[in-house]
FILONU-739054 format. One record per residue (C-alpha): chain; x negated, z, y. Coordinates in steps of 0.1 Angstrom, whole numbers, m for minus. Example, Ala and Ser with C-alpha at 12.3 -4.5 7.8 and 13.67 -1.06 7.14 Angstrom:
2
ch:A&x:m123&z:78&y:m45
ch:A&x:m137&z:71&y:m11
***
This chain:
69
ch:A&x:m582&z:316&y:m775
ch:A&x:m552&z:295&y:m769
ch:A&x:m527&z:300&y:m745
ch:A&x:m485&z:298&y:m746
ch:A&x:m481&z:294&y:m707
ch:A&x:m459&z:266&y:m704
ch:A&x:m467&z:250&y:m665
ch:A&x:m434&z:266&y:m657
ch:A&x:m425&z:301&y:m639
ch:A&x:m396&z:314&y:m660
ch:A&x:m377&z:351&y:m656
ch:A&x:m387&z:370&y:m679
ch:A&x:m363&z:397&y:m670
ch:A&x:m330&z:373&y:m658
ch:A&x:m310&z:407&y:m645
ch:A&x:m338&z:419&y:m622
ch:A&x:m337&z:383&y:m600
ch:A&x:m310&z:386&y:m579
ch:A&x:m333&z:419&y:m566
ch:A&x:m361&z:398&y:m565
ch:A&x:m345&z:372&y:m551
ch:A&x:m333&z:400&y:m521
ch:A&x:m367&z:409&y:m521
ch:A&x:m378&z:379&y:m509
ch:A&x:m355&z:374&y:m480
ch:A&x:m361&z:405&y:m462
ch:A&x:m401&z:404&y:m471
ch:A&x:m399&z:367&y:m456
ch:A&x:m376&z:384&y:m427
ch:A&x:m402&z:408&y:m419
ch:A&x:m427&z:381&y:m413
ch:A&x:m409&z:364&y:m393
ch:A&x:m392&z:338&y:m413
ch:A&x:m350&z:333&y:m412
ch:A&x:m333&z:319&y:m433
ch:A&x:m357&z:319&y:m462
ch:A&x:m341&z:311&y:m489
ch:A&x:m324&z:279&y:m471
ch:A&x:m363&z:267&y:m456
ch:A&x:m381&z:241&y:m473
ch:A&x:m411&z:259&y:m486
ch:A&x:m426&z:223&y:m485
ch:A&x:m429&z:230&y:m450
ch:A&x:m442&z:258&y:m445
ch:A&x:m488&z:264&y:m439
ch:A&x:m499&z:287&y:m472
ch:A&x:m502&z:312&y:m451
ch:A&x:m468&z:319&y:m448
ch:A&x:m458&z:312&y:m484
ch:A&x:m487&z:333&y:m494
ch:A&x:m479&z:362&y:m462
ch:A&x:m441&z:364&y:m486
ch:A&x:m458&z:360&y:m520
ch:A&x:m487&z:392&y:m513
ch:A&x:m460&z:413&y:m494
ch:A&x:m435&z:416&y:m523
ch:A&x:m466&z:420&y:m548
ch:A&x:m481&z:446&y:m519
ch:A&x:m442&z:469&y:m524
ch:A&x:m436&z:461&y:m558
ch:A&x:m469&z:481&y:m564
ch:A&x:m462&z:501&y:m545
ch:A&x:m431&z:510&y:m552
ch:A&x:m442&z:516&y:m591
ch:A&x:m470&z:538&y:m580
ch:A&x:m442&z:562&y:m567
ch:A&x:m423&z:562&y:m603
ch:A&x:m458&z:576&y:m614
ch:A&x:m455&z:606&y:m593
***
């Protein structure tokens, strides 16, 4: 099966980028990472970065599920 994966992150819905960045900043603040936008992510542990991404996905799934009801 051929893949079209280019190896780069792409914004599929450009209009959503601002909202995702706002959510990322909010989640990072909630897990104790202030000024997340200006932090060098390479200096953070995998656990710290993963906590932000994992919580974002959790919130997006919960939001979607609420919309189904």
